[in-house]
C-alpha positions as CSV (number, residue, x, y, z in Angstrom):
1,M,91.0,122.1,254.5
2,T,90.0,118.9,256.4
3,P,88.2,120.1,259.7
4,L,89.9,119.3,263.0
5,L,86.6,119.2,264.7
6,S,82.7,118.0,263.0
7,V,79.9,118.0,264.8
8,R,76.8,116.9,262.4
9,D,73.1,117.1,263.5
10,L,74.2,116.9,267.2
11,K,71.3,116.5,269.7
12,V,72.0,116.2,273.4
13,H,68.1,115.3,275.2
14,F,67.5,114.9,278.9
15,P,64.5,112.7,279.7
16,I,62.0,114.2,282.5
17,R,60.5,111.3,284.3
18,K,57.3,111.5,286.9
19,G,55.6,109.2,288.5
20,F,55.6,105.7,290.4
21,F,57.0,103.7,287.7
22,R,59.5,106.8,286.6
23,G,58.0,106.8,282.9
24,E,59.5,109.2,280.4
25,I,57.0,111.9,279.3
26,R,59.0,114.5,277.4
27,N,62.9,115.7,276.6
28,V,65.1,118.8,277.5
29,K,66.4,119.6,274.3
30,A,69.6,121.5,275.9
31,V,71.6,120.8,271.9
32,D,69.0,119.9,269.3
33,G,70.9,119.4,266.0
34,V,73.8,121.4,265.6
35,T,76.1,121.1,263.1
36,F,79.3,122.8,262.7
37,D,83.6,122.4,261.7
38,I,86.3,124.1,263.4
39,A,89.3,124.3,261.4
40,P,93.0,123.7,262.5
41,G,94.4,127.1,263.9
42,E,90.9,128.6,263.8
43,S,88.7,129.8,266.6
44,L,84.9,129.5,266.7
45,A,83.3,131.6,269.2
46,L,79.4,130.0,270.4
47,V,77.5,133.1,271.8
48,G,73.9,132.8,273.6
49,E,71.7,133.6,276.5
50,S,72.3,131.3,279.7
51,G,70.9,128.2,279.4
52,C,70.6,128.2,275.5
53,G,72.8,124.6,275.4
54,K,76.5,126.3,274.9
55,S,77.9,124.2,277.8
56,T,76.0,121.2,277.5
57,L,77.5,121.0,273.6
58,G,81.0,121.7,274.7
59,A,80.7,118.7,277.2
60,A,79.7,116.7,274.7
61,V,82.7,117.5,272.3
62,L,84.9,116.7,275.5
63,G,83.4,113.2,275.7
64,M,81.8,114.2,278.6
65,Q,78.0,114.0,278.0
66,V,76.3,111.1,275.7
67,P,74.9,112.3,272.7
68,T,71.6,111.6,272.0
69,S,72.3,111.7,268.3
70,G,74.1,113.3,265.8
71,T,78.3,112.5,265.1
72,I,81.4,114.1,266.2
73,S,84.5,113.7,264.4
74,F,88.4,114.9,265.7
75,A,90.8,115.0,263.4
76,G,88.9,113.0,260.9
77,E,88.1,109.7,263.3
78,A,84.6,109.5,264.8
79,V,84.7,110.3,268.2
80,R,83.1,107.0,270.4
81,H,81.4,108.3,273.2
82,G,81.2,105.9,276.2
83,E,85.0,104.2,275.4
84,S,87.1,104.5,277.8
85,A,90.0,104.6,275.0
86,T,88.5,107.3,273.3
87,R,88.0,109.2,276.7
88,T,91.9,108.8,277.1
89,R,92.9,109.9,273.5
90,L,90.4,112.8,273.3
91,S,91.8,114.6,276.8
92,R,95.6,114.4,275.3
93,D,93.9,116.7,272.2
94,I,91.2,118.2,273.5
95,Q,91.3,120.2,276.8
96,T,89.3,122.8,278.5
97,V,89.3,126.4,280.4
98,F,86.5,126.4,282.6
99,Q,85.2,129.5,283.8
100,D,86.3,130.0,287.4
101,P,90.0,129.3,288.3
102,V,89.3,128.9,292.0
103,A,87.2,126.0,291.5
104,A,89.2,124.5,288.7
105,L,92.3,123.7,290.8
106,N,92.8,121.6,293.9
107,P,93.8,123.8,297.3
108,K,95.6,121.2,298.5
109,M,97.8,120.5,295.8
110,S,100.9,122.5,294.8
111,V,100.7,124.7,291.3
112,G,103.4,122.1,290.0
113,D,101.4,119.0,291.1
114,S,98.6,120.1,289.2
115,I,100.2,121.0,286.1
116,A,101.8,117.8,286.4
117,E,98.9,115.9,287.0
118,P,98.1,115.7,283.3
119,L,101.6,114.1,282.5
120,A,101.4,111.8,285.5
121,I,98.2,110.1,284.2
122,H,98.9,109.7,281.1
123,G,102.6,108.2,281.5
124,V,104.7,111.5,279.9
125,G,108.3,111.1,281.0
126,D,109.5,110.5,284.6
127,A,109.6,112.8,287.8
128,K,112.8,115.1,286.6
129,S,111.0,115.2,282.9
130,R,107.7,116.6,284.3
131,A,109.4,119.1,286.3
132,E,110.7,120.6,283.8
133,R,107.9,120.7,281.5
134,V,106.0,122.4,284.4
135,A,108.8,125.3,284.6
136,E,108.5,125.4,280.8
137,L,105.0,126.0,280.8
138,L,104.7,128.2,284.2
139,R,107.3,130.4,281.9
140,L,104.9,130.2,278.7
141,V,101.9,131.7,280.6
142,G,104.1,134.3,282.2
143,L,104.9,133.1,285.8
144,H,108.0,132.2,287.1
145,P,108.9,128.5,287.7
146,Q,109.2,129.0,291.6
147,H,105.8,129.4,291.8
148,A,105.2,125.8,291.1
149,E,105.9,125.0,294.8
150,R,103.1,127.2,296.0
151,R,99.3,126.8,296.7
152,P,96.4,128.1,294.6
153,N,95.0,130.4,297.4
154,A,98.3,132.6,297.1
155,F,97.9,133.9,293.7
156,S,95.2,136.1,292.3
157,G,92.3,135.5,290.0
158,G,94.1,136.4,286.7
159,Q,97.3,134.2,287.9
160,R,95.2,131.2,288.8
161,Q,93.6,131.2,285.4
162,R,96.8,131.5,283.6
163,I,97.8,128.5,285.7
164,V,94.7,126.6,284.4
165,I,95.7,127.5,281.1
166,A,99.4,126.1,281.5
167,R,97.8,122.6,282.5
168,A,95.7,122.7,279.8
169,L,98.8,123.0,277.4
170,A,100.5,120.0,279.5
171,L,99.9,117.4,276.8
172,Q,99.9,119.4,273.9
173,P,96.6,119.7,272.6
174,K,95.3,120.4,269.1
175,L,91.4,122.1,270.5
176,L,90.7,123.8,273.9
177,I,87.5,124.8,274.7
178,L,87.6,127.4,276.6
179,D,84.2,127.6,278.5
180,E,83.8,132.0,279.6
181,P,87.5,132.0,280.5
182,V,87.7,135.7,281.5
183,S,84.1,136.3,283.0
184,A,84.8,135.6,286.5
185,L,88.2,138.2,286.3
186,D,88.2,141.6,286.6
187,V,88.1,143.7,283.8
188,S,91.5,144.6,283.8
189,I,92.5,141.4,284.0
190,R,90.5,140.1,281.0
191,S,92.2,141.6,278.1
192,Q,95.6,140.3,279.7
193,I,94.3,136.7,279.2
194,L,92.9,137.1,275.9
195,N,95.8,138.4,274.6
196,L,97.5,135.5,276.3
197,L,95.4,132.9,274.6
198,L,96.3,134.7,271.1
199,D,99.6,134.7,271.2
200,L,99.4,130.9,272.5
201,Q,97.1,129.9,269.6
202,K,100.0,131.7,267.0
203,R,102.6,130.1,268.8
204,F,101.1,126.2,268.7
205,G,98.9,127.0,266.0
206,L,95.4,125.5,268.4
207,S,92.2,125.7,267.5
208,Y,89.8,126.9,269.9
209,L,85.7,126.8,270.7
210,F,85.2,129.5,272.5
211,I,81.9,129.6,274.4
212,S,81.0,133.4,275.7
213,H,78.0,135.4,276.1
214,D,80.1,138.5,276.0
215,L,80.1,139.6,272.4
216,S,82.7,142.7,272.9
217,V,85.2,139.9,273.9
218,V,84.0,137.5,271.0
219,R,84.1,140.9,268.3
220,H,88.1,140.9,269.3
221,F,88.8,137.2,269.9
222,A,87.5,134.8,267.3
223,D,87.3,134.3,263.6
224,R,83.9,132.9,263.2
225,V,80.7,133.2,265.4
226,A,78.3,130.8,265.9
227,V,74.5,132.1,267.4
228,M,72.8,129.8,269.5
229,Y,69.0,130.3,270.8
230,L,67.3,127.4,272.8
231,G,69.4,124.5,271.6
232,K,70.1,125.2,267.9
233,L,72.0,127.2,265.7
234,V,70.7,130.7,264.4
235,E,73.4,132.1,262.6
236,T,77.0,131.5,261.5
237,G,79.8,133.5,259.9
238,P,82.9,135.5,260.6
239,T,82.6,137.3,263.1
240,D,83.3,140.6,261.3
241,T,80.6,139.9,258.8
242,V,78.3,139.1,261.4
243,F,78.7,142.1,263.5
244,A,78.5,144.6,260.6
245,R,76.3,142.6,258.7
246,P,73.4,140.5,261.2
247,V,70.8,139.0,259.4
248,H,69.0,136.7,262.3
249,P,66.6,139.0,264.2
250,Y,68.0,137.6,267.2
251,T,71.7,138.2,266.5
252,E,70.6,141.8,265.8
253,A,69.1,142.1,269.2
254,L,72.0,140.4,270.8
255,L,74.6,143.0,269.0
256,S,72.5,145.9,269.6
257,A,73.5,145.3,273.2
258,V,77.3,145.7,272.3
259,P,78.7,148.9,273.5
260,L,80.4,150.8,270.6
261,P,83.7,152.6,270.9
262,D,82.6,155.6,268.8
263,P,80.3,157.6,271.7
264,V,78.9,159.7,268.2
265,L,77.5,155.9,267.0
266,Q,76.6,154.7,270.3
267,R,74.3,157.7,271.0
268,T,72.5,157.0,267.7
269,R,72.3,153.1,267.3
270,K,68.8,152.0,268.1
271,R,68.8,149.3,271.4
272,I,66.7,146.1,270.2
273,V,64.7,144.8,273.4
274,L,63.3,141.6,273.2
275,T,59.6,141.0,274.6
276,G,58.0,137.6,275.2
277,D,58.6,134.5,276.8
278,L,61.7,132.7,276.5
279,P,60.5,129.1,276.0
280,S,61.8,126.7,277.8
281,P,63.5,123.6,276.3
282,A,61.3,120.6,277.6
283,N,58.6,122.2,275.6
284,P,59.9,124.5,272.6
285,P,57.4,126.2,270.0
286,K,56.3,123.8,267.1
287,G,58.4,126.3,264.4
288,C,61.0,128.9,264.8
289,A,62.4,128.7,268.4
290,F,62.5,132.4,268.4
291,V,58.9,133.2,267.3
292,T,57.5,133.7,270.9
293,R,60.2,136.8,270.8
294,C,60.7,137.7,267.8
295,P,59.2,141.1,266.5
296,L,58.8,139.8,262.6
297,A,57.0,136.6,263.2
298,V,54.6,135.3,260.6
299,D,52.3,132.6,260.1
300,I,55.3,130.0,258.9
301,C,57.3,130.7,261.5
302,R,54.9,129.3,264.3
303,L,54.4,126.0,262.0
304,D,57.4,125.4,260.3
305,P,61.1,125.4,262.2
306,P,63.8,127.5,259.6
307,P,66.7,125.4,258.2
308,L,70.0,126.6,258.6
309,V,70.7,128.0,254.9
310,Q,73.8,129.9,253.2
311,V,73.3,133.5,253.3
312,G,75.7,135.5,250.6
313,K,79.2,133.6,250.5
314,A,80.2,132.7,254.6
315,Q,77.2,133.0,256.7
316,Q,74.4,131.0,257.7
317,A,71.2,131.8,259.4
318,A,67.8,129.9,260.2
319,C,64.8,132.2,259.3
320,H,62.0,132.2,257.2
321,L,62.2,135.9,256.1
322,R,65.7,137.0,256.3
323,A,67.6,134.0,254.7
324,A,65.5,134.7,251.6
325,A,67.1,138.3,250.9
326,P,70.2,139.9,251.6
327,A,71.3,140.7,254.9
328,Q,70.9,144.2,256.2
329,E,73.2,147.0,257.3
330,G,73.1,148.8,260.2
331,L,75.1,147.8,263.1
332,S,78.5,148.1,262.1
333,A,80.7,150.2,264.3
């Protein structure tokens, strides 16, 4: 199957300049050689600690951040950053749902105007047809068409996120980038929004790039997971496989912090606490990015960066020690 989104060796580096002549002295390697695909109708979760480069990668896919190098292809066509025609085309096919629904909506605009704004920008329909589309979208996300006349401050956080989702669907996109879409919501509301997104995916065949640090959410939402550390992917694979048999030590540490629904297993499971300093993306280690915190590190880890290689049928991992051996059991629920 041809991927809907294909990212190859993507790098996004930000120069650090110093001195009177503002000369470049080094680069912040926010994204450093990332490769992945997303198939039509598939959900890929991008996970990792804050500052690992997840949101920067999402911005590059959206066309909002020009990559330093590498390629991005959407529906078989290369994305050329900096071209207005490319950005306009991408905005129809790729939409985003941000973390904070309060900041995502203009408080001075009615809900109906906010949802209709993408349609107006792209010249879709007339005022009457756009109003009908707004009513349809509000019903689709579980709100009443009469809500179109209200301002965002009349709604709860969960309702505002439904409005943001409705706006993202206005142009019938193929891919949604979900950047921490439920982390700002109450726990009681999160499952409702996640279930809505899953229902919409089934109904319209949407693909999702789900950016999150909450692995308990990822486990029940995504088809595949990609673990990111210091700008690099350290492990990828089907969600069930990665959660049951993590290969990379960093993935193991992340998963050890996820609560298990079985209290007996939760009490007996050992928590992996990482020690050592998190390196700066402006001065990453020479070898493995995780070497300063890895309990298994040996000399080769400090000298050579490990490639992301195939482990088993569907998993990939970047670890000199683990990639050559079968994945270990021990973290399945």
